[in-house]
mmCIF file of the N, C-alpha and C atoms, coordinates in Angstrom:
data_MODEL
# 
_entry.id   MODEL 
# 
loop_
_atom_site.group_PDB 
_atom_site.id 
_atom_site.type_symbol 
_atom_site.label_atom_id 
_atom_site.label_alt_id 
_atom_site.label_comp_id 
_atom_site.label_asym_id 
_atom_site.label_entity_id 
_atom_site.label_seq_id 
_atom_site.pdbx_PDB_ins_code 
_atom_site.Cartn_x 
_atom_site.Cartn_y 
_atom_site.Cartn_z 
_atom_site.occupancy 
_atom_site.B_iso_or_equiv 
_atom_site.pdbx_formal_charge 
_atom_site.auth_seq_id 
_atom_site.auth_comp_id 
_atom_site.auth_asym_id 
_atom_site.auth_atom_id 
_atom_site.pdbx_PDB_model_num 
ATOM 1   N N  . UNK A 1 1  ? 10.497  -9.560  -17.482 1.00 0.00 ? 1  UNK A N  1 
ATOM 2   C CA . UNK A 1 1  ? 10.184  -10.137 -18.698 1.00 0.00 ? 1  UNK A CA 1 
ATOM 3   C C  . UNK A 1 1  ? 9.081   -9.281  -19.373 1.00 0.00 ? 1  UNK A C  1 
ATOM 4   N N  . UNK A 1 2  ? 9.044   -9.215  -20.660 1.00 0.00 ? 2  UNK A N  1 
ATOM 5   C CA . UNK A 1 2  ? 8.118   -8.508  -21.433 1.00 0.00 ? 2  UNK A CA 1 
ATOM 6   C C  . UNK A 1 2  ? 7.274   -9.507  -22.309 1.00 0.00 ? 2  UNK A C  1 
ATOM 7   N N  . UNK A 1 3  ? 6.063   -9.080  -22.559 1.00 0.00 ? 3  UNK A N  1 
ATOM 8   C CA . UNK A 1 3  ? 5.241   -9.767  -23.522 1.00 0.00 ? 3  UNK A CA 1 
ATOM 9   C C  . UNK A 1 3  ? 6.007   -9.716  -24.877 1.00 0.00 ? 3  UNK A C  1 
ATOM 10  N N  . UNK A 1 4  ? 5.990   -10.771 -25.605 1.00 0.00 ? 4  UNK A N  1 
ATOM 11  C CA . UNK A 1 4  ? 6.708   -10.753 -26.860 1.00 0.00 ? 4  UNK A CA 1 
ATOM 12  C C  . UNK A 1 4  ? 6.336   -9.665  -27.825 1.00 0.00 ? 4  UNK A C  1 
ATOM 13  N N  . UNK A 1 5  ? 4.951   -9.411  -27.917 1.00 0.00 ? 5  UNK A N  1 
ATOM 14  C CA . UNK A 1 5  ? 4.572   -8.399  -28.842 1.00 0.00 ? 5  UNK A CA 1 
ATOM 15  C C  . UNK A 1 5  ? 4.980   -7.021  -28.369 1.00 0.00 ? 5  UNK A C  1 
ATOM 16  N N  . UNK A 1 6  ? 5.029   -6.716  -27.034 1.00 0.00 ? 6  UNK A N  1 
ATOM 17  C CA . UNK A 1 6  ? 5.595   -5.448  -26.520 1.00 0.00 ? 6  UNK A CA 1 
ATOM 18  C C  . UNK A 1 6  ? 7.046   -5.318  -26.842 1.00 0.00 ? 6  UNK A C  1 
ATOM 19  N N  . UNK A 1 7  ? 7.798   -6.322  -26.610 1.00 0.00 ? 7  UNK A N  1 
ATOM 20  C CA . UNK A 1 7  ? 9.206   -6.325  -26.910 1.00 0.00 ? 7  UNK A CA 1 
ATOM 21  C C  . UNK A 1 7  ? 9.498   -6.083  -28.378 1.00 0.00 ? 7  UNK A C  1 
ATOM 22  N N  . UNK A 1 8  ? 8.757   -6.801  -29.225 1.00 0.00 ? 8  UNK A N  1 
ATOM 23  C CA . UNK A 1 8  ? 8.910   -6.515  -30.709 1.00 0.00 ? 8  UNK A CA 1 
ATOM 24  C C  . UNK A 1 8  ? 8.548   -5.201  -31.116 1.00 0.00 ? 8  UNK A C  1 
ATOM 25  N N  . UNK A 1 9  ? 7.494   -4.557  -30.495 1.00 0.00 ? 9  UNK A N  1 
ATOM 26  C CA . UNK A 1 9  ? 7.198   -3.204  -30.828 1.00 0.00 ? 9  UNK A CA 1 
ATOM 27  C C  . UNK A 1 9  ? 8.160   -2.222  -30.365 1.00 0.00 ? 9  UNK A C  1 
ATOM 28  N N  . UNK A 1 10 ? 8.707   -2.383  -29.202 1.00 0.00 ? 10 UNK A N  1 
ATOM 29  C CA . UNK A 1 10 ? 9.801   -1.486  -28.708 1.00 0.00 ? 10 UNK A CA 1 
ATOM 30  C C  . UNK A 1 10 ? 11.066  -1.621  -29.633 1.00 0.00 ? 10 UNK A C  1 
ATOM 31  N N  . UNK A 1 11 ? 11.354  -2.891  -29.923 1.00 0.00 ? 11 UNK A N  1 
ATOM 32  C CA . UNK A 1 11 ? 12.536  -3.203  -30.737 1.00 0.00 ? 11 UNK A CA 1 
ATOM 33  C C  . UNK A 1 11 ? 12.396  -2.535  -32.156 1.00 0.00 ? 11 UNK A C  1 
ATOM 34  N N  . UNK A 1 12 ? 11.177  -2.582  -32.694 1.00 0.00 ? 12 UNK A N  1 
ATOM 35  C CA . UNK A 1 12 ? 10.926  -1.968  -34.020 1.00 0.00 ? 12 UNK A CA 1 
ATOM 36  C C  . UNK A 1 12 ? 11.103  -0.413  -33.941 1.00 0.00 ? 12 UNK A C  1 
ATOM 37  N N  . UNK A 1 13 ? 10.759  0.114   -32.747 1.00 0.00 ? 13 UNK A N  1 
ATOM 38  C CA . UNK A 1 13 ? 10.857  1.602   -32.648 1.00 0.00 ? 13 UNK A CA 1 
ATOM 39  C C  . UNK A 1 13 ? 12.265  2.075   -32.332 1.00 0.00 ? 13 UNK A C  1 
ATOM 40  N N  . UNK A 1 14 ? 13.069  1.353   -31.468 1.00 0.00 ? 14 UNK A N  1 
ATOM 41  C CA . UNK A 1 14 ? 14.351  1.801   -31.076 1.00 0.00 ? 14 UNK A CA 1 
ATOM 42  C C  . UNK A 1 14 ? 15.520  1.045   -31.398 1.00 0.00 ? 14 UNK A C  1 
ATOM 43  N N  . UNK A 1 15 ? 15.265  -0.122  -31.979 1.00 0.00 ? 15 UNK A N  1 
ATOM 44  C CA . UNK A 1 15 ? 16.288  -1.134  -32.379 1.00 0.00 ? 15 UNK A CA 1 
ATOM 45  C C  . UNK A 1 15 ? 16.596  -2.008  -31.225 1.00 0.00 ? 15 UNK A C  1 
ATOM 46  N N  . UNK A 1 16 ? 17.156  -3.195  -31.487 1.00 0.00 ? 16 UNK A N  1 
ATOM 47  C CA . UNK A 1 16 ? 17.403  -4.337  -30.528 1.00 0.00 ? 16 UNK A CA 1 
ATOM 48  C C  . UNK A 1 16 ? 18.387  -3.806  -29.396 1.00 0.00 ? 16 UNK A C  1 
ATOM 49  N N  . UNK A 1 17 ? 19.285  -2.970  -29.729 1.00 0.00 ? 17 UNK A N  1 
ATOM 50  C CA . UNK A 1 17 ? 20.291  -2.469  -28.779 1.00 0.00 ? 17 UNK A CA 1 
ATOM 51  C C  . UNK A 1 17 ? 19.769  -1.365  -27.874 1.00 0.00 ? 17 UNK A C  1 
ATOM 52  N N  . UNK A 1 18 ? 18.668  -0.885  -28.273 1.00 0.00 ? 18 UNK A N  1 
ATOM 53  C CA . UNK A 1 18 ? 18.052  0.343   -27.487 1.00 0.00 ? 18 UNK A CA 1 
ATOM 54  C C  . UNK A 1 18 ? 17.026  0.066   -26.560 1.00 0.00 ? 18 UNK A C  1 
ATOM 55  N N  . UNK A 1 19 ? 16.522  -1.209  -26.444 1.00 0.00 ? 19 UNK A N  1 
ATOM 56  C CA . UNK A 1 19 ? 15.474  -1.569  -25.616 1.00 0.00 ? 19 UNK A CA 1 
ATOM 57  C C  . UNK A 1 19 ? 15.639  -1.211  -24.193 1.00 0.00 ? 19 UNK A C  1 
ATOM 58  N N  . UNK A 1 20 ? 16.770  -1.618  -23.568 1.00 0.00 ? 20 UNK A N  1 
ATOM 59  C CA . UNK A 1 20 ? 17.049  -1.294  -22.181 1.00 0.00 ? 20 UNK A CA 1 
ATOM 60  C C  . UNK A 1 20 ? 17.041  0.119   -21.895 1.00 0.00 ? 20 UNK A C  1 
ATOM 61  N N  . UNK A 1 21 ? 17.698  0.918   -22.640 1.00 0.00 ? 21 UNK A N  1 
ATOM 62  C CA . UNK A 1 21 ? 17.769  2.423   -22.473 1.00 0.00 ? 21 UNK A CA 1 
ATOM 63  C C  . UNK A 1 21 ? 16.418  3.021   -22.653 1.00 0.00 ? 21 UNK A C  1 
ATOM 64  N N  . UNK A 1 22 ? 15.647  2.567   -23.595 1.00 0.00 ? 22 UNK A N  1 
ATOM 65  C CA . UNK A 1 22 ? 14.251  3.036   -23.799 1.00 0.00 ? 22 UNK A CA 1 
ATOM 66  C C  . UNK A 1 22 ? 13.431  2.835   -22.486 1.00 0.00 ? 22 UNK A C  1 
ATOM 67  N N  . UNK A 1 23 ? 13.534  1.598   -22.007 1.00 0.00 ? 23 UNK A N  1 
ATOM 68  C CA . UNK A 1 23 ? 12.646  1.268   -20.861 1.00 0.00 ? 23 UNK A CA 1 
ATOM 69  C C  . UNK A 1 23 ? 13.077  2.035   -19.621 1.00 0.00 ? 23 UNK A C  1 
ATOM 70  N N  . UNK A 1 24 ? 14.411  2.167   -19.469 1.00 0.00 ? 24 UNK A N  1 
ATOM 71  C CA . UNK A 1 24 ? 14.930  2.953   -18.337 1.00 0.00 ? 24 UNK A CA 1 
ATOM 72  C C  . UNK A 1 24 ? 14.570  4.363   -18.421 1.00 0.00 ? 24 UNK A C  1 
ATOM 73  N N  . UNK A 1 25 ? 14.435  4.964   -19.649 1.00 0.00 ? 25 UNK A N  1 
ATOM 74  C CA . UNK A 1 25 ? 14.035  6.261   -19.756 1.00 0.00 ? 25 UNK A CA 1 
ATOM 75  C C  . UNK A 1 25 ? 12.499  6.452   -19.471 1.00 0.00 ? 25 UNK A C  1 
ATOM 76  N N  . UNK A 1 26 ? 11.698  5.460   -19.842 1.00 0.00 ? 26 UNK A N  1 
ATOM 77  C CA . UNK A 1 26 ? 10.270  5.532   -19.502 1.00 0.00 ? 26 UNK A CA 1 
ATOM 78  C C  . UNK A 1 26 ? 10.042  5.336   -17.899 1.00 0.00 ? 26 UNK A C  1 
ATOM 79  N N  . UNK A 1 27 ? 10.819  4.567   -17.325 1.00 0.00 ? 27 UNK A N  1 
ATOM 80  C CA . UNK A 1 27 ? 10.684  4.230   -15.910 1.00 0.00 ? 27 UNK A CA 1 
ATOM 81  C C  . UNK A 1 27 ? 11.227  5.345   -14.999 1.00 0.00 ? 27 UNK A C  1 
ATOM 82  N N  . UNK A 1 28 ? 12.217  6.035   -15.455 1.00 0.00 ? 28 UNK A N  1 
ATOM 83  C CA . UNK A 1 28 ? 12.911  7.034   -14.581 1.00 0.00 ? 28 UNK A CA 1 
ATOM 84  C C  . UNK A 1 28 ? 12.030  8.085   -13.895 1.00 0.00 ? 28 UNK A C  1 
ATOM 85  N N  . UNK A 1 29 ? 11.058  8.677   -14.583 1.00 0.00 ? 29 UNK A N  1 
ATOM 86  C CA . UNK A 1 29 ? 10.259  9.653   -13.862 1.00 0.00 ? 29 UNK A CA 1 
ATOM 87  C C  . UNK A 1 29 ? 9.374   9.011   -12.788 1.00 0.00 ? 29 UNK A C  1 
ATOM 88  N N  . UNK A 1 30 ? 8.968   7.904   -13.041 1.00 0.00 ? 30 UNK A N  1 
ATOM 89  C CA . UNK A 1 30 ? 8.079   7.226   -11.889 1.00 0.00 ? 30 UNK A CA 1 
ATOM 90  C C  . UNK A 1 30 ? 8.962   6.860   -10.775 1.00 0.00 ? 30 UNK A C  1 
ATOM 91  N N  . UNK A 1 31 ? 10.159  6.345   -10.981 1.00 0.00 ? 31 UNK A N  1 
ATOM 92  C CA . UNK A 1 31 ? 11.031  5.923   -9.928  1.00 0.00 ? 31 UNK A CA 1 
ATOM 93  C C  . UNK A 1 31 ? 11.550  7.133   -9.180  1.00 0.00 ? 31 UNK A C  1 
ATOM 94  N N  . UNK A 1 32 ? 11.667  8.284   -9.771  1.00 0.00 ? 32 UNK A N  1 
ATOM 95  C CA . UNK A 1 32 ? 12.145  9.474   -9.156  1.00 0.00 ? 32 UNK A CA 1 
ATOM 96  C C  . UNK A 1 32 ? 11.072  10.143  -8.333  1.00 0.00 ? 32 UNK A C  1 
ATOM 97  N N  . UNK A 1 33 ? 9.846   9.804   -8.621  1.00 0.00 ? 33 UNK A N  1 
ATOM 98  C CA . UNK A 1 33 ? 8.751   10.571  -7.949  1.00 0.00 ? 33 UNK A CA 1 
ATOM 99  C C  . UNK A 1 33 ? 8.838   10.392  -6.476  1.00 0.00 ? 33 UNK A C  1 
ATOM 100 N N  . UNK A 1 34 ? 8.625   11.487  -5.788  1.00 0.00 ? 34 UNK A N  1 
ATOM 101 C CA . UNK A 1 34 ? 8.712   11.433  -4.303  1.00 0.00 ? 34 UNK A CA 1 
ATOM 102 C C  . UNK A 1 34 ? 7.393   12.029  -3.688  1.00 0.00 ? 34 UNK A C  1 
ATOM 103 N N  . UNK A 1 35 ? 6.525   12.599  -4.537  1.00 0.00 ? 35 UNK A N  1 
ATOM 104 C CA . UNK A 1 35 ? 5.263   13.179  -4.009  1.00 0.00 ? 35 UNK A CA 1 
ATOM 105 C C  . UNK A 1 35 ? 4.197   12.102  -3.964  1.00 0.00 ? 35 UNK A C  1 
ATOM 106 N N  . UNK A 1 36 ? 4.143   11.331  -2.952  1.00 0.00 ? 36 UNK A N  1 
ATOM 107 C CA . UNK A 1 36 ? 3.172   10.293  -2.728  1.00 0.00 ? 36 UNK A CA 1 
ATOM 108 C C  . UNK A 1 36 ? 2.178   10.630  -1.716  1.00 0.00 ? 36 UNK A C  1 
ATOM 109 N N  . UNK A 1 37 ? 2.299   11.854  -1.075  1.00 0.00 ? 37 UNK A N  1 
ATOM 110 C CA . UNK A 1 37 ? 1.489   12.327  0.006   1.00 0.00 ? 37 UNK A CA 1 
ATOM 111 C C  . UNK A 1 37 ? 0.111   12.423  -0.425  1.00 0.00 ? 37 UNK A C  1 
ATOM 112 N N  . UNK A 1 38 ? -0.267  12.869  -1.638  1.00 0.00 ? 38 UNK A N  1 
ATOM 113 C CA . UNK A 1 38 ? -1.635  12.979  -2.096  1.00 0.00 ? 38 UNK A CA 1 
ATOM 114 C C  . UNK A 1 38 ? -2.182  11.560  -2.227  1.00 0.00 ? 38 UNK A C  1 
ATOM 115 N N  . UNK A 1 39 ? -1.495  10.559  -2.721  1.00 0.00 ? 39 UNK A N  1 
ATOM 116 C CA . UNK A 1 39 ? -1.963  9.208   -2.861  1.00 0.00 ? 39 UNK A CA 1 
ATOM 117 C C  . UNK A 1 39 ? -2.285  8.718   -1.466  1.00 0.00 ? 39 UNK A C  1 
ATOM 118 N N  . UNK A 1 40 ? -1.418  8.826   -0.551  1.00 0.00 ? 40 UNK A N  1 
ATOM 119 C CA . UNK A 1 40 ? -1.577  8.353   0.817   1.00 0.00 ? 40 UNK A CA 1 
ATOM 120 C C  . UNK A 1 40 ? -2.789  9.033   1.490   1.00 0.00 ? 40 UNK A C  1 
ATOM 121 N N  . UNK A 1 41 ? -2.860  10.299  1.312   1.00 0.00 ? 41 UNK A N  1 
ATOM 122 C CA . UNK A 1 41 ? -3.987  10.980  1.931   1.00 0.00 ? 41 UNK A CA 1 
ATOM 123 C C  . UNK A 1 41 ? -5.312  10.532  1.390   1.00 0.00 ? 41 UNK A C  1 
ATOM 124 N N  . UNK A 1 42 ? -5.371  10.353  0.022   1.00 0.00 ? 42 UNK A N  1 
ATOM 125 C CA . UNK A 1 42 ? -6.638  9.893   -0.622  1.00 0.00 ? 42 UNK A CA 1 
ATOM 126 C C  . UNK A 1 42 ? -6.899  8.471   -0.154  1.00 0.00 ? 42 UNK A C  1 
ATOM 127 N N  . UNK A 1 43 ? -5.911  7.614   0.083   1.00 0.00 ? 43 UNK A N  1 
ATOM 128 C CA . UNK A 1 43 ? -6.173  6.285   0.582   1.00 0.00 ? 43 UNK A CA 1 
ATOM 129 C C  . UNK A 1 43 ? -6.786  6.307   1.988   1.00 0.00 ? 43 UNK A C  1 
ATOM 130 N N  . UNK A 1 44 ? -6.224  7.180   2.905   1.00 0.00 ? 44 UNK A N  1 
ATOM 131 C CA . UNK A 1 44 ? -6.720  7.251   4.248   1.00 0.00 ? 44 UNK A CA 1 
ATOM 132 C C  . UNK A 1 44 ? -8.079  7.838   4.241   1.00 0.00 ? 44 UNK A C  1 
ATOM 133 N N  . UNK A 1 45 ? -8.379  8.769   3.383   1.00 0.00 ? 45 UNK A N  1 
ATOM 134 C CA . UNK A 1 45 ? -9.800  9.363   3.274   1.00 0.00 ? 45 UNK A CA 1 
ATOM 135 C C  . UNK A 1 45 ? -10.759 8.252   2.844   1.00 0.00 ? 45 UNK A C  1 
ATOM 136 N N  . UNK A 1 46 ? -10.403 7.452   1.867   1.00 0.00 ? 46 UNK A N  1 
ATOM 137 C CA . UNK A 1 46 ? -11.272 6.366   1.438   1.00 0.00 ? 46 UNK A CA 1 
ATOM 138 C C  . UNK A 1 46 ? -11.444 5.427   2.484   1.00 0.00 ? 46 UNK A C  1 
ATOM 139 N N  . UNK A 1 47 ? -10.459 5.061   3.236   1.00 0.00 ? 47 UNK A N  1 
ATOM 140 C CA . UNK A 1 47 ? -10.600 4.028   4.272   1.00 0.00 ? 47 UNK A CA 1 
ATOM 141 C C  . UNK A 1 47 ? -11.453 4.625   5.405   1.00 0.00 ? 47 UNK A C  1 
ATOM 142 N N  . UNK A 1 48 ? -11.324 5.912   5.696   1.00 0.00 ? 48 UNK A N  1 
ATOM 143 C CA . UNK A 1 48 ? -12.183 6.549   6.814   1.00 0.00 ? 48 UNK A CA 1 
ATOM 144 C C  . UNK A 1 48 ? -13.655 6.537   6.356   1.00 0.00 ? 48 UNK A C  1 
ATOM 145 N N  . UNK A 1 49 ? -13.881 6.695   5.031   1.00 0.00 ? 49 UNK A N  1 
ATOM 146 C CA . UNK A 1 49 ? -15.187 6.827   4.594   1.00 0.00 ? 49 UNK A CA 1 
ATOM 147 C C  . UNK A 1 49 ? -15.946 5.468   4.500   1.00 0.00 ? 49 UNK A C  1 
ATOM 148 N N  . UNK A 1 50 ? -15.157 4.371   4.575   1.00 0.00 ? 50 UNK A N  1 
ATOM 149 C CA . UNK A 1 50 ? -15.753 3.059   4.499   1.00 0.00 ? 50 UNK A CA 1 
ATOM 150 C C  . UNK A 1 50 ? -16.308 2.647   5.821   1.00 0.00 ? 50 UNK A C  1 
ATOM 151 N N  . UNK A 1 51 ? -17.623 3.023   6.118   1.00 0.00 ? 51 UNK A N  1 
ATOM 152 C CA . UNK A 1 51 ? -18.181 2.743   7.381   1.00 0.00 ? 51 UNK A CA 1 
ATOM 153 C C  . UNK A 1 51 ? -18.400 1.266   7.765   1.00 0.00 ? 51 UNK A C  1 
ATOM 154 N N  . UNK A 1 52 ? -18.605 0.411   6.772   1.00 0.00 ? 52 UNK A N  1 
ATOM 155 C CA . UNK A 1 52 ? -18.736 -1.036  7.011   1.00 0.00 ? 52 UNK A CA 1 
ATOM 156 C C  . UNK A 1 52 ? -17.353 -1.561  7.542   1.00 0.00 ? 52 UNK A C  1 
ATOM 157 N N  . UNK A 1 53 ? -16.358 -1.202  6.860   1.00 0.00 ? 53 UNK A N  1 
ATOM 158 C CA . UNK A 1 53 ? -15.031 -1.628  7.250   1.00 0.00 ? 53 UNK A CA 1 
ATOM 159 C C  . UNK A 1 53 ? -14.699 -1.217  8.665   1.00 0.00 ? 53 UNK A C  1 
ATOM 160 N N  . UNK A 1 54 ? -15.003 0.081   9.013   1.00 0.00 ? 54 UNK A N  1 
ATOM 161 C CA . UNK A 1 54 ? -14.759 0.612   10.264  1.00 0.00 ? 54 UNK A CA 1 
ATOM 162 C C  . UNK A 1 54 ? -15.466 -0.012  11.359  1.00 0.00 ? 54 UNK A C  1 
ATOM 163 N N  . UNK A 1 55 ? -16.846 -0.423  11.080  1.00 0.00 ? 55 UNK A N  1 
ATOM 164 C CA . UNK A 1 55 ? -17.602 -1.108  12.081  1.00 0.00 ? 55 UNK A CA 1 
ATOM 165 C C  . UNK A 1 55 ? -17.076 -2.454  12.307  1.00 0.00 ? 55 UNK A C  1 
ATOM 166 N N  . UNK A 1 56 ? -16.669 -3.166  11.316  1.00 0.00 ? 56 UNK A N  1 
ATOM 167 C CA . UNK A 1 56 ? -16.103 -4.501  11.482  1.00 0.00 ? 56 UNK A CA 1 
ATOM 168 C C  . UNK A 1 56 ? -14.717 -4.434  12.270  1.00 0.00 ? 56 UNK A C  1 
ATOM 169 N N  . UNK A 1 57 ? -13.941 -3.445  11.959  1.00 0.00 ? 57 UNK A N  1 
ATOM 170 C CA . UNK A 1 57 ? -12.696 -3.244  12.665  1.00 0.00 ? 57 UNK A CA 1 
ATOM 171 C C  . UNK A 1 57 ? -12.898 -2.990  14.047  1.00 0.00 ? 57 UNK A C  1 
ATOM 172 N N  . UNK A 1 58 ? -13.752 -2.124  14.354  1.00 0.00 ? 58 UNK A N  1 
ATOM 173 C CA . UNK A 1 58 ? -14.097 -1.799  15.815  1.00 0.00 ? 58 UNK A CA 1 
ATOM 174 C C  . UNK A 1 58 ? -14.629 -2.985  16.640  1.00 0.00 ? 58 UNK A C  1 
ATOM 175 N N  . UNK A 1 59 ? -15.497 -3.890  15.950  1.00 0.00 ? 59 UNK A N  1 
ATOM 176 C CA . UNK A 1 59 ? -16.010 -5.105  16.588  1.00 0.00 ? 59 UNK A CA 1 
ATOM 177 C C  . UNK A 1 59 ? -14.825 -6.009  16.908  1.00 0.00 ? 59 UNK A C  1 
ATOM 178 N N  . UNK A 1 60 ? -13.929 -6.206  15.857  1.00 0.00 ? 60 UNK A N  1 
ATOM 179 C CA . UNK A 1 60 ? -12.806 -7.029  16.045  1.00 0.00 ? 60 UNK A CA 1 
ATOM 180 C C  . UNK A 1 60 ? -11.817 -6.570  17.197  1.00 0.00 ? 60 UNK A C  1 
ATOM 181 N N  . UNK A 1 61 ? -11.629 -5.219  17.202  1.00 0.00 ? 61 UNK A N  1 
ATOM 182 C CA . UNK A 1 61 ? -10.793 -4.678  18.306  1.00 0.00 ? 61 UNK A CA 1 
ATOM 183 C C  . UNK A 1 61 ? -11.332 -4.926  19.653  1.00 0.00 ? 61 UNK A C  1 
ATOM 184 N N  . UNK A 1 62 ? -12.620 -4.768  19.820  1.00 0.00 ? 62 UNK A N  1 
ATOM 185 C CA . UNK A 1 62 ? -13.211 -4.939  21.094  1.00 0.00 ? 62 UNK A CA 1 
ATOM 186 C C  . UNK A 1 62 ? -13.126 -6.453  21.497  1.00 0.00 ? 62 UNK A C  1 
ATOM 187 N N  . UNK A 1 63 ? -13.271 -7.374  20.597  1.00 0.00 ? 63 UNK A N  1 
ATOM 188 C CA . UNK A 1 63 ? -13.159 -8.771  20.927  1.00 0.00 ? 63 UNK A CA 1 
ATOM 189 C C  . UNK A 1 63 ? -11.695 -9.151  21.304  1.00 0.00 ? 63 UNK A C  1 
ATOM 190 N N  . UNK A 1 64 ? -10.757 -8.494  20.509  1.00 0.00 ? 64 UNK A N  1 
ATOM 191 C CA . UNK A 1 64 ? -9.323  -8.794  20.870  1.00 0.00 ? 64 UNK A CA 1 
ATOM 192 C C  . UNK A 1 64 ? -8.910  -8.190  22.246  1.00 0.00 ? 64 UNK A C  1 
ATOM 193 N N  . UNK A 1 65 ? -9.414  -7.016  22.543  1.00 0.00 ? 65 UNK A N  1 
ATOM 194 C CA . UNK A 1 65 ? -9.090  -6.433  23.887  1.00 0.00 ? 65 UNK A CA 1 
ATOM 195 C C  . UNK A 1 65 ? -9.559  -7.278  25.013  1.00 0.00 ? 65 UNK A C  1 
ATOM 196 N N  . UNK A 1 66 ? -10.766 -7.883  24.923  1.00 0.00 ? 66 UNK A N  1 
ATOM 197 C CA . UNK A 1 66 ? -11.231 -8.691  26.029  1.00 0.00 ? 66 UNK A CA 1 
ATOM 198 C C  . UNK A 1 66 ? -10.444 -10.030 25.987  1.00 0.00 ? 66 UNK A C  1 
ATOM 199 N N  . UNK A 1 67 ? -9.998  -10.549 24.829  1.00 0.00 ? 67 UNK A N  1 
ATOM 200 C CA . UNK A 1 67 ? -9.306  -11.819 24.867  1.00 0.00 ? 67 UNK A CA 1 
ATOM 201 C C  . UNK A 1 67 ? -7.924  -11.640 25.375  1.00 0.00 ? 67 UNK A C  1 
ATOM 202 N N  . UNK A 1 68 ? -7.290  -10.557 25.037  1.00 0.00 ? 68 UNK A N  1 
ATOM 203 C CA . UNK A 1 68 ? -5.866  -10.383 25.338  1.00 0.00 ? 68 UNK A CA 1 
ATOM 204 C C  . UNK A 1 68 ? -5.750  -9.828  26.815  1.00 0.00 ? 68 UNK A C  1 
ATOM 205 N N  . UNK A 1 69 ? -6.453  -8.787  27.086  1.00 0.00 ? 69 UNK A N  1 
ATOM 206 C CA . UNK A 1 69 ? -6.292  -8.007  28.333  1.00 0.00 ? 69 UNK A CA 1 
ATOM 207 C C  . UNK A 1 69 ? -7.258  -8.596  29.453  1.00 0.00 ? 69 UNK A C  1 
ATOM 208 N N  . UNK A 1 70 ? -8.381  -8.959  29.074  1.00 0.00 ? 70 UNK A N  1 
ATOM 209 C CA . UNK A 1 70 ? -9.364  -9.334  30.098  1.00 0.00 ? 70 UNK A CA 1 
ATOM 210 C C  . UNK A 1 70 ? -10.133 -8.191  30.717  1.00 0.00 ? 70 UNK A C  1 
ATOM 211 N N  . UNK A 1 71 ? -11.311 -8.368  31.062  1.00 0.00 ? 71 UNK A N  1 
ATOM 212 C CA . UNK A 1 71 ? -12.225 -7.309  31.473  1.00 0.00 ? 71 UNK A CA 1 
ATOM 213 C C  . UNK A 1 71 ? -11.623 -6.644  32.857  1.00 0.00 ? 71 UNK A C  1 
ATOM 214 N N  . UNK A 1 72 ? -11.074 -7.289  33.691  1.00 0.00 ? 72 UNK A N  1 
ATOM 215 C CA . UNK A 1 72 ? -10.616 -6.767  35.007  1.00 0.00 ? 72 UNK A CA 1 
ATOM 216 C C  . UNK A 1 72 ? -9.284  -6.166  35.001  1.00 0.00 ? 72 UNK A C  1 
ATOM 217 N N  . UNK A 1 73 ? -8.552  -6.336  33.865  1.00 0.00 ? 73 UNK A N  1 
ATOM 218 C CA . UNK A 1 73 ? -7.163  -5.863  33.889  1.00 0.00 ? 73 UNK A CA 1 
ATOM 219 C C  . UNK A 1 73 ? -6.978  -4.619  33.111  1.00 0.00 ? 73 UNK A C  1 
ATOM 220 N N  . UNK A 1 74 ? -8.060  -3.950  32.675  1.00 0.00 ? 74 UNK A N  1 
ATOM 221 C CA . UNK A 1 74 ? -7.967  -2.705  31.894  1.00 0.00 ? 74 UNK A CA 1 
ATOM 222 C C  . UNK A 1 74 ? -8.537  -1.570  32.573  1.00 0.00 ? 74 UNK A C  1 
ATOM 223 N N  . UNK A 1 75 ? -7.885  -0.451  32.667  1.00 0.00 ? 75 UNK A N  1 
ATOM 224 C CA . UNK A 1 75 ? -6.546  -0.156  32.076  1.00 0.00 ? 75 UNK A CA 1 
ATOM 225 C C  . UNK A 1 75 ? -5.424  -0.830  33.040  1.00 0.00 ? 75 UNK A C  1 
ATOM 226 N N  . UNK A 1 76 ? -4.311  -1.067  32.507  1.00 0.00 ? 76 UNK A N  1 
ATOM 227 C CA . UNK A 1 76 ? -3.224  -1.708  33.151  1.00 0.00 ? 76 UNK A CA 1 
ATOM 228 C C  . UNK A 1 76 ? -2.714  -0.778  34.202  1.00 0.00 ? 76 UNK A C  1 
ATOM 229 N N  . UNK A 1 77 ? -2.492  -1.226  35.341  1.00 0.00 ? 77 UNK A N  1 
ATOM 230 C CA . UNK A 1 77 ? -1.830  -0.448  36.443  1.00 0.00 ? 77 UNK A CA 1 
ATOM 231 C C  . UNK A 1 77 ? -0.519  -1.051  36.831  1.00 0.00 ? 77 UNK A C  1 
ATOM 232 N N  . UNK A 1 78 ? 0.648   -0.461  36.695  1.00 0.00 ? 78 UNK A N  1 
ATOM 233 C CA . UNK A 1 78 ? 1.823   -1.084  37.065  1.00 0.00 ? 78 UNK A CA 1 
ATOM 234 C C  . UNK A 1 78 ? 2.054   -1.367  38.558  1.00 0.00 ? 78 UNK A C  1 
ATOM 235 N N  . UNK A 1 79 ? 1.243   -0.634  39.331  1.00 0.00 ? 79 UNK A N  1 
ATOM 236 C CA . UNK A 1 79 ? 1.406   -0.807  40.785  1.00 0.00 ? 79 UNK A CA 1 
ATOM 237 C C  . UNK A 1 79 ? 0.442   -1.970  41.275  1.00 0.00 ? 79 UNK A C  1 
ATOM 238 N N  . UNK A 1 80 ? -0.453  -2.429  40.489  1.00 0.00 ? 80 UNK A N  1 
ATOM 239 C CA . UNK A 1 80 ? -1.430  -3.464  40.779  1.00 0.00 ? 80 UNK A CA 1 
ATOM 240 C C  . UNK A 1 80 ? -0.722  -4.845  40.764  1.00 0.00 ? 80 UNK A C  1 
ATOM 241 N N  . UNK A 1 81 ? -0.823  -5.668  41.776  1.00 0.00 ? 81 UNK A N  1 
ATOM 242 C CA . UNK A 1 81 ? -0.240  -6.931  41.740  1.00 0.00 ? 81 UNK A CA 1 
ATOM 243 C C  . UNK A 1 81 ? -1.205  -8.088  41.771  1.00 0.00 ? 81 UNK A C  1 
# 
């Protein structure tokens, strides 16, 4: 769905029968884009730089480890009964 004003502006530019083709032509380059590695790397760098988030995540992980594994069961030994 498009906002009515956007649809009307596109229709005025390309005609009522050309709206779909016009939108497809606009979207094609973005949909064909495959180079997302820069975006992903930037996201990981930002996440790594967020020290508060990392502190909270580490606290959470330590709490989960003790709840799930238990203090006496870590590291797991397959020969231990």
